[in-house]
C-alpha positions as CSV (number, residue, x, y, z in Angstrom):
1,M,4.8,21.1,-1.4
2,S,1.8,20.6,-2.7
3,A,1.8,18.8,-6.0
4,P,0.7,21.0,-9.0
5,E,-2.1,20.0,-11.2
6,L,-2.3,17.2,-13.9
7,P,-5.1,17.1,-16.0
8,R,-7.9,13.7,-15.2
9,A,-6.7,12.9,-19.0
10,V,-3.2,12.7,-19.0
11,R,-3.3,11.2,-15.7
12,L,-5.7,8.4,-17.4
13,A,-3.0,8.3,-20.3
14,M,-0.7,7.7,-18.5
15,L,-2.3,4.6,-16.6
16,G,-3.2,3.2,-20.1
17,R,0.0,2.9,-20.7
18,L,0.9,1.6,-17.2
19,L,-0.4,-1.4,-18.8
20,A,1.8,-1.7,-21.8
21,V,4.9,-0.6,-19.8
22,Q,6.2,-4.0,-20.9
23,G,6.0,-3.9,-24.7
24,S,9.2,-2.7,-25.4
25,W,11.3,-4.3,-22.9
26,N,14.9,-5.6,-23.3
27,Y,17.9,-6.7,-21.7
28,E,19.7,-3.5,-22.7
29,T,17.3,-1.0,-21.0
30,M,14.6,-3.7,-19.6
31,L,11.5,-1.5,-18.7
32,G,13.5,2.4,-19.6
33,N,11.7,2.2,-23.2
34,G,8.3,1.8,-21.1
35,I,8.9,4.8,-18.5
36,A,9.6,7.2,-21.3
37,F,6.3,5.7,-23.2
38,V,4.3,6.1,-19.9
39,L,5.3,9.7,-19.0
40,E,5.2,10.7,-22.3
41,P,1.6,12.4,-22.5
42,A,3.0,14.2,-19.1
43,L,6.7,15.5,-20.8
44,A,4.3,16.8,-24.0
45,R,2.9,19.3,-21.3
46,L,7.3,20.5,-21.3
47,P,8.1,24.0,-22.6
48,G,7.8,24.5,-26.5
49,G,5.4,20.8,-26.1
50,R,6.0,18.1,-28.0
51,G,8.8,19.8,-30.7
52,G,10.8,21.5,-27.5
53,D,14.5,20.9,-26.4
54,A,12.8,20.5,-23.2
55,Y,10.3,17.7,-24.8
56,K,13.3,15.5,-26.7
57,A,15.4,15.6,-23.7
58,A,13.3,14.8,-20.8
59,M,12.6,11.5,-23.2
60,A,16.3,10.5,-24.0
61,R,16.8,10.4,-19.7
62,E,13.8,8.6,-19.2
63,A,14.1,5.9,-22.1
64,R,17.3,4.8,-20.1
65,Y,18.0,1.7,-18.7
66,F,15.1,1.3,-15.9
67,N,14.3,-2.2,-14.0
68,A,11.4,-2.1,-11.2
69,H,8.2,-4.6,-10.8
70,P,5.9,-3.6,-14.2
71,Y,3.2,-2.6,-11.6
72,M,5.1,-0.9,-9.3
73,A,6.7,1.4,-11.8
74,A,3.4,3.1,-11.2
75,F,5.1,5.0,-8.3
76,A,7.9,6.1,-10.5
77,A,6.1,6.9,-13.2
78,G,4.0,9.6,-11.2
79,A,7.5,10.8,-9.0
80,L,9.3,11.2,-12.3
81,A,6.7,13.0,-14.1
82,R,6.5,15.7,-11.2
83,A,10.5,16.0,-11.4
84,E,10.0,16.6,-15.1
85,L,6.9,19.2,-15.1
86,E,9.2,20.9,-12.0
87,L,12.1,21.6,-13.9
88,A,14.6,19.8,-11.4
89,P,18.1,19.2,-12.7
90,A,19.1,16.5,-14.8
91,E,21.4,15.2,-12.6
92,R,19.2,14.9,-9.9
93,T,16.4,13.5,-11.6
94,E,18.5,11.1,-13.4
95,R,19.9,9.8,-9.5
96,F,16.8,9.9,-8.4
97,R,15.7,7.5,-10.9
98,T,18.4,5.2,-10.1
99,A,17.7,5.1,-6.8
100,L,14.2,3.8,-6.8
101,C,15.3,0.9,-9.1
102,G,16.2,-1.3,-6.2
103,P,13.0,-0.8,-3.5
104,L,9.7,-1.0,-6.4
105,G,11.7,-4.4,-7.3
106,S,11.9,-6.2,-4.4
107,V,8.7,-4.6,-2.6
108,G,6.6,-5.3,-5.9
109,D,8.0,-9.1,-6.5
110,Q,6.7,-9.6,-2.8
111,L,3.4,-7.8,-2.7
112,V,2.5,-9.3,-6.4
113,W,4.2,-12.5,-7.2
114,A,4.8,-14.0,-3.9
115,G,2.1,-12.6,-2.5
116,W,-1.5,-11.6,-4.5
117,L,-1.1,-13.8,-7.6
118,P,-0.4,-17.2,-5.3
119,C,-3.4,-16.0,-3.5
120,C,-6.0,-15.7,-6.4
121,A,-4.8,-18.6,-7.9
122,A,-6.6,-20.2,-4.6
123,L,-9.1,-18.4,-4.7
124,A,-10.3,-19.2,-8.5
125,L,-9.6,-23.1,-7.6
126,F,-11.9,-23.0,-4.4
127,A,-14.6,-21.3,-6.8
128,F,-13.8,-24.5,-8.8
129,G,-13.9,-26.7,-5.8
130,L,-17.3,-25.5,-5.3
131,G,-18.7,-26.1,-8.8
132,A,-17.6,-23.1,-10.7
133,G,-17.6,-23.7,-14.4
134,P,-14.1,-23.7,-16.4
135,A,-14.5,-20.7,-17.7
136,V,-16.2,-19.1,-14.5
137,T,-13.2,-20.1,-12.9
138,V,-10.7,-18.6,-15.4
139,V,-12.7,-14.9,-15.4
140,L,-13.0,-15.3,-11.4
141,F,-9.4,-15.4,-12.0
142,L,-8.9,-12.8,-14.5
143,A,-10.8,-10.3,-12.8
144,V,-10.0,-10.4,-9.3
145,Y,-6.2,-10.4,-10.6
146,N,-6.4,-7.7,-12.5
147,A,-9.0,-5.3,-10.3
148,G,-6.0,-5.4,-8.4
149,H,-3.4,-5.1,-10.5
150,I,-4.7,-1.9,-11.9
151,A,-5.9,-0.7,-8.4
152,L,-2.3,-0.4,-8.0
153,C,-1.2,1.0,-10.6
154,A,-4.0,3.6,-10.0
155,W,-2.5,4.2,-6.3
156,G,1.1,4.5,-7.4
157,L,0.6,6.9,-9.8
158,D,-1.4,9.2,-7.4
159,A,1.4,8.8,-4.8
160,G,3.8,8.8,-7.1
161,W,2.6,12.3,-8.4
162,R,1.4,13.6,-5.0
163,E,5.0,12.7,-3.7
164,G,7.1,13.6,-6.2
165,V,11.1,13.0,-4.8
166,R,9.2,12.0,-1.0
167,V,7.7,8.9,-3.2
168,A,10.0,7.2,-0.4
169,S,7.2,7.3,2.1
170,A,4.8,5.9,0.3
171,L,6.3,2.8,0.6
172,A,6.0,2.7,4.3
173,A,1.7,2.2,3.6
174,P,0.5,-0.9,5.6
175,V,-0.4,-2.2,1.7
176,L,2.5,-2.4,1.2
177,R,4.5,-3.5,4.3
178,S,2.4,-5.9,5.5
179,G,0.4,-7.1,2.6
180,P,3.1,-9.7,1.5
181,Q,2.3,-11.4,4.6
182,R,-1.0,-11.4,5.4
183,L,-1.6,-12.0,1.2
184,A,0.6,-15.7,2.0
185,A,-0.7,-16.6,5.1
186,S,-4.4,-16.0,3.0
187,S,-3.3,-18.1,-0.3
188,L,-2.2,-20.8,2.7
189,I,-5.8,-21.0,4.9
190,I,-7.7,-20.4,1.2
191,G,-5.5,-23.4,-0.6
192,A,-5.4,-25.4,2.0
193,A,-9.0,-25.6,1.7
194,A,-9.4,-25.7,-2.3
195,V,-7.1,-28.5,-2.8
196,P,-9.0,-31.2,-1.2
197,L,-12.3,-29.6,-3.1
198,A,-10.7,-29.6,-6.0
199,A,-9.1,-33.3,-5.9
200,A,-12.8,-34.3,-5.3
201,R,-14.4,-32.5,-7.4
202,L,-12.0,-34.3,-10.3
203,G,-12.7,-37.6,-9.6
204,R,-8.7,-38.0,-8.6
205,V,-9.5,-39.5,-5.3
206,A,-10.8,-42.3,-6.4
207,F,-12.0,-43.5,-3.2
208,C,-13.2,-40.0,-1.7
209,P,-17.0,-41.2,-0.9
210,N,-18.2,-37.5,-1.8
211,L,-17.9,-34.3,-1.7
212,W,-18.8,-33.9,1.9
213,W,-16.2,-35.7,3.3
214,A,-13.6,-33.3,0.8
215,A,-15.1,-30.4,2.1
216,L,-15.3,-31.4,5.5
217,F,-11.5,-32.2,5.0
218,A,-11.4,-28.8,3.7
219,A,-12.0,-27.3,6.7
220,G,-9.9,-29.0,8.6
221,A,-7.0,-28.3,6.6
222,A,-7.4,-25.0,6.6
223,A,-8.0,-24.5,10.7
224,V,-4.5,-26.5,10.3
225,A,-2.9,-23.9,7.8
226,V,-4.4,-21.0,10.2
227,L,-2.3,-22.9,12.8
228,L,0.2,-23.0,11.0
229,V,0.3,-18.9,10.2
230,R,0.0,-17.8,12.9
231,A,3.1,-20.3,14.3
232,R,5.3,-17.9,12.0
233,G,7.9,-20.2,10.2
234,R,8.2,-22.3,13.6
235,V,7.1,-25.1,11.5
236,E,8.1,-26.3,8.1
237,G,5.4,-25.5,5.6
238,W,5.8,-28.4,3.1
239,K,5.9,-30.9,5.5
240,L,2.8,-30.5,7.1
241,A,1.7,-30.0,3.9
242,T,3.0,-33.6,2.6
243,G,1.2,-35.1,6.0
244,V,-1.9,-33.5,5.7
245,L,-1.9,-34.9,1.9
246,A,-1.5,-38.7,3.2
247,A,-4.0,-38.4,5.5
248,F,-6.5,-37.1,3.4
249,L,-5.4,-40.1,0.9
250,V,-5.9,-42.7,4.3
251,W,-9.0,-41.2,5.4
252,C,-10.6,-41.2,1.4
253,A,-9.1,-45.1,1.2
254,W,-10.6,-46.1,4.3
């Protein structure tokens, strides 16, 4: 069954509120209050409006315990909004709400905290190593990181509303299934090139002749990182990183 219409103004209000979904985080309900806050513009469309019994019951239900990754909570917000507006049985909505917590938490941690965040940090460090000023470096990191954040929330909200209680199918999307591995690989490659460039610029390697030597080493480090990615776990990363750093210091001193 196709999703019913949800006015653009309501969607935008929910998207804006998703940026503050952690504003009322607490140990008792976790993101529960935040989810209710995000859903409120949609729940106001229930029969009777904001003063109606349906609205009050739905708000009380959605403010209960909910724990997931804050960015992935967009999927839950869209799906729960549709379930509430379609007047699904309360027991079914509560079971569905509980079932969402685990998948949205684990997928979000891998995609964002272990993938997107380190990748953006490595990109900003690489820009700094190439000569970007501190302010530009910070702005670049914030712009790229939050572009991904907002895009993920907007997509999740739309997918949740479109799929409803079948939102699990959206979690099988390639970006969520293989994205963490690809982002981790990108972080490794970009970081391998960024660290020696940034170190040379800061002057922390006292005997490094000039930036060109650091750039040459960065290219070599990136190539080694690619080989490490292709090794897929057969080589321990920390050992290789230690060896590469030692080689860089020896080379610069020599």
